[in-house]
N, C-alpha and C positions, 0 to 999 in steps of 0.2 A: 935696651935689650928686649926682644919680643918674647912674650910668655904666652903659650897656648892655654886656652881655657879648659878647665876640667869638664869632661863630658857629663851630661846630666844622666841620672839613673832613675828608673821608675821606683816608686815607693814599694817597699816589700811588706807583706803581711807578717805580723808578729805571731810566732808560734809559741806554744806553751813551753815552759822550761824543761818539762819531761821529754821533749822531743829529741834532745841530744844533738850531737854533732851531725848525725846522718839526716837530719830534716832538710827538706827542699823548700826553698823560699820561692813562692809564685808571685808574679807581679799582680798588683791590684788594679783592675780595669776601672775606668771612670764609670759612674752609674749609668750614663746614657748608653755606652757600648755594652755593658752587661745586660741592660734591658733588651737591647736588640738581639743579643745572643739567646737570651731566654725565650724571646718570641720565635726566633728561628727554630729552636729546639721543639717548641710547642707545635709549630706548623708542620715540621717534619714528622712528628709523632702522629698528628691527626691525618696527614696525608697517607702514611703507611696503613693506618686503620681504615681509611676510606677506600684505599686500593683493595684491601682484603674484602671489604663489604661488597664492592663492585664485582669482584670475581665470584663471590658467593651468589650474588643476585643473578649474574649471567648464567651460572650453572643451573640455578633454579628455574629460570625462564626457559632454558633449552629443554629441561626435563618436562616442564609444563606444556610446551609446544608439541613435544613428541607424544605426550599423553592425549592432547586434544586431537591431533591428526589420527591417532590410532582409534580413538573413540568414534570419530566421524566416519572413518572407513568401516568400522564394525557395524555402525548403524545403517549405513547405505547397503552393505552386503546383506544385512538382515532384511531390509526393505525389499531388495531385489528378490531374495528367496521367497518372501511372502507373496510378491507379485506373481512369481512362477507357479505357486501352488493354489492361487485363487482360481476357482472355476465357476463361481456364482457371483452375481451382483451382491452388493452389501445391503441386505434388507433392513429397513428401518420403519417402525410404526410411527406415523406422525399424521397430523391433520392436513387437509387439502388447502393449505395456505400458500400463496405464491407472492413473490416480491422481487424487485430488481432495483438496481441503483441506476440513475440516469443523470446526466449533466447536460445542460444546455448553455445558453449564452451567459448566464450569471451563475452557473453551477448549482443547480438544484437536483433533487433525486426523484425518481418515479417508481411506479409499481406496475405489475403485470398480473393479469388473471384471465386465462383463456379457457374456453369451454371445450376445446377439442383435444386437450391433453398435451398441448405443445407449450413450450416456454416462450418468453418474449423474443428470443432469437429465431424461433421457428423450428427448433429441434425437439425431438421427442424426449420427454423426461422419464425417469424411472417411476414405476408405480409406487403409490404410497404404502401398499401392503405387499408383503412377499408372497410369491406363488410357490415357494419352495418349502420343504418340510423343515422341522426343527433341527434335524441333524445338519443340513446344509447351512442353516443360520448359525449354528454353533461353530461350524468350520470356518465360515467367513469372519465371524467375530473374533475368533482366536488369531486370525491373521491381520486384524485391523491395526493400523499404526496408532501408537499412543500419541495423543495431541498435547502439546504444552504451549498454550497461547502466549505465556509470559516470555518464552524464548524465541518467538517468531522474529521479533525485530532485530535481535542481536545475532541470530544464527543463520538467517536465510542467505546472507551473502557468504559468510565464512564457510558454511557447509558446501557451497558450490565451488569456492576457490581452492580449497585445500585437498579436494579429492583428485586422485590420480585419473587422468583421462582414459587410461586403459580400462577402468572399472565400468565405463559407460556401456560397453558392449558385452556385458556378462549375460544378458538375456537373449536367447535365440530369437531370430526374426519371426519365426512361426508363432511365438507366444506374444509378440508385441501387440498385434492387432486385437487379439482376444482380450488381453489384459487391459488395453486402452479402452475398448468398448465398455467394459465393466467399470473402469475408473471414471469415464465420462458420465455414465449414468449416475454414479454416486455423487460426482461433482455437481451435476444439475440438481439433484435432489437436495443437497446441502445448500446450494445457492438459493433455493426457494424456501429455505427454513428460517429460523430465528437467528439472532446475532451469534449465538454460540455455534450453531451449525455452519454459519458462514465462515467463522473462524476455523472450524474443523476442515471445511472444504478448501480454504486457502492453504492450510498446512499440508493437506493431502496432495494438492497439486504441486506444491513446492518439493515435497518428498520424492515426487516422481518426475521432476523436471529433467533430470539427467537421462532418463530412459526415453521420454516422449517429446523432448524439446524440438525435434524435427518433424513433428506431426501437426498437420494443419488444424485439426479440430481440438488439439490440446492447448495451443498457445493463446488462442483468443479467449478460451475459458480461464486460463491463468490471468490474463489481463482483466477479465471480468471479476475475478476474485480479488485482485488488487483494488478495483473500484469498490467492491463490497467492503473491504477493510477500510478504505478511505471514508466511506459513508458512515460506518458504525463507530469509528474511532472518534473520541472527543478531543484529544490533544491536537492543536493546530499544526505543530511541527510534524507529528506522525501522519496526519492527513496529507500534508504536502509531500512527505517522503513516499507514502504508498502511491499517490498519484504519479509522482515522478518516476518511480521504479516501474510501475505498470505501463506508463507511456513509453519508456525505453524498451520494455519487452515487446510490445506490439508494434512499435515504430520500425524496428528492424525486420520483423516478420511481414509487415505490410508490403514491403518491397517485393517479397516473394509471392505473396498471395493477394495481389491487388484486386482480384476479381471475387473476393469474398466479402459479402455484405456485413458479416459479423465483425470482421477486422475493421472496416471503415466505421461501423457503428460504435464499437468500444474504444477505438482511437479517438473519436470525437468526444465521447463521454469523459475519458481520462484527460484530454486537453482542457475540457471545461472545468473539471475538478481541480486541475493544477492552476488554472487561471484565476480561481477563486482567491488565491493568495498573492495575486499580482496587482500591478497598478491598473488604473482605468485604461491607459493606452494599451497595455498588454491584453487586457480583457477584450477590448474592441478588436485587436488583431486576431485573437483566438476565436472571436465570433465568426470571422470570415472562414477560418479553418474548419470550425465546427459545422457551419452550413455546407461547406464544400463536401465534407465527408458524409454527412447525413444524406445529402442529395445523391451521392454516389451509392450509398447503401440502399436507398429507395429504388434507384435505377436497376440495381442488381437483384433486389428482392422486393418487388412492389407490393407483396401481400403481408409484409411484416408490420404489425400494428405499433411496435415499439418505436420504429423509425419515424412514423408519422406523429407519435406522441412527442418525441424529442423535437421534431421540427415545429410542432404546435407550441411547445414551450418557448422555443427560440423566437418564433414570431411574436408571441405575446410579450416577451421581455423586450424585444426591440421596439414594439409599438408603445411601450411604456418607459422608454429611456428618458432620463431626466435631462434638464437643460445642460448640465455640465458634460454629460456623456455625448449629447448631440453636438455640442460645440467642439469637443475633442475629436470626435469622428470626422466632422467637417474639415477640421484643420489638418488632420493626418492623411485623409484619403480623398481621392477625387470623387469616389462614389460611396458615401457612407451607407451602412446597412439600412435597409428599409423593409418594413413589414407592417401590416395593419392587423387590427383585432379580427377583421373578417378573415384574413389569411389564417390566423391561429384557429379560429372557429372551424374552418373547413378541414383543417388537419385533425382536430379533435373529433369531429364528426366522422371522419374517415376511420379513425381508431375504433369508434363504436360500431361502425359498419363491419369492419374486419373481425372485431372481437368484442362483442357486447359485454359491458362490465369489466373492461380491461383494468381499470383502477378507479378507486374512489376519488383520487386527486384529479384524474382526467375529467370526471363528470362535474366536479366542482369548478374546473376551469371552463367547461362549456357554459355553466351557469354564469360565471363571471363575464364571459364574452357576450352572452345575450344581455346581461345587465348593462355592460358598457355600450352596447349598440342600442339600448333603449327598449328592448323587447322583454318587458317584465314578465309576461305570462310564460314565455319559453324559459326564462331564467328560473321562475318558481318551479316549473315542471322538472328541470334538471337538478335543482336543489333537492327535491323530493327523491329523485332517482339516486342521487349521490348518497342520501341518507340510508338507502337500502343496502349499500355495500359495506363490508367489514373493513377495519383498519388493518392493513398488512405491513406497512412500511412507515418510516419516520415522516415521509412526505404525506402519506395518508393521514397521519395524526395531525400534522400541521394544517392540512386541508380541512380536517374535521373542525378545528378551531375556527378557521375562516368561515366554514359553512354555518356554524353556530352564530357567529357575529352577523353574517348576512341575514340569517333568519330573525335575529333580534331587531336589526335595523328595518327589516321588512314589516315586522309587527308594529313598530313605532310609526 
């Protein structure tokens, strides 16, 4: 006779005697399954808490973004109001020191000092002392933008991207030219000042980019300000960023104003500054671009000493290329760049002809060229002339050290 087996039942938990007949017996799970359930409960609890935190964070970020946009719009509106009420240039009392940044084949910087009151680009700069009375000075100073150099790197893109495009046209056309003329005078003045003034000039131009971005004489000055920032900044990544941003600014404008010597000049400078952080191959490629645009600048403005100074530096660097650079150039290009010390000397002498005492560094290079050519008497003459000029830029300071070393070796 077949007898069915009795079904197995799960073990039940023992409840205390006081529970009574109404107590419910629950099955006891194996330890492994109970552990899995406990972990699932823990995960679900944490997930719920995480979801709540994400919602709170999203709400906070939305509020923060709204505050940032409102603050930037408020700042730009105030800047435009200030521009409308400015009627006088911004007077500043300062010494008659001039300086510029320049980049050539291997990306070095240069200086400018003219006797006819013009800057290295050939434009007239603002007078060092104000011709206006104290009341006009107070009025202009009240409207001057507050400069925060620490926020330049982080805010210069965001402030341009978040602004409503309709705000660009708040200033009437009749006041644009007047305001821009005063702005450019101040920008030239700050460019020829010390490092802090260069920073102020850079921020000033950034603050007014939305208003004057389509003006020919504004954009190349903005590119020049990027070059200034690249020169005075110590951090390598920041240098590269300033050079790259400045190159992008002027590269687009160069297509529109191809017949402007200043655009070709500062495009070449920024290309050289950017190439300073590239490989040997890239630097050689940029050398061709640099030479092409400097030649174009000279053809458009043959009386600009800065262009000849830049070309002289390029020629000197090419004439002193090392073995590796020469081999690389020969392997990459059918016609490697060529220049001699004599070519460099002719360009530096042309600078002195157009603007005597253009820079201390320029005279030091004339002395070096004569020394390399074996004309010791002429080299000594230009060493003495270089000693007469003040130090206005970083390159002047470096040239002063070279000059002292040359004088020591001469005495020996």
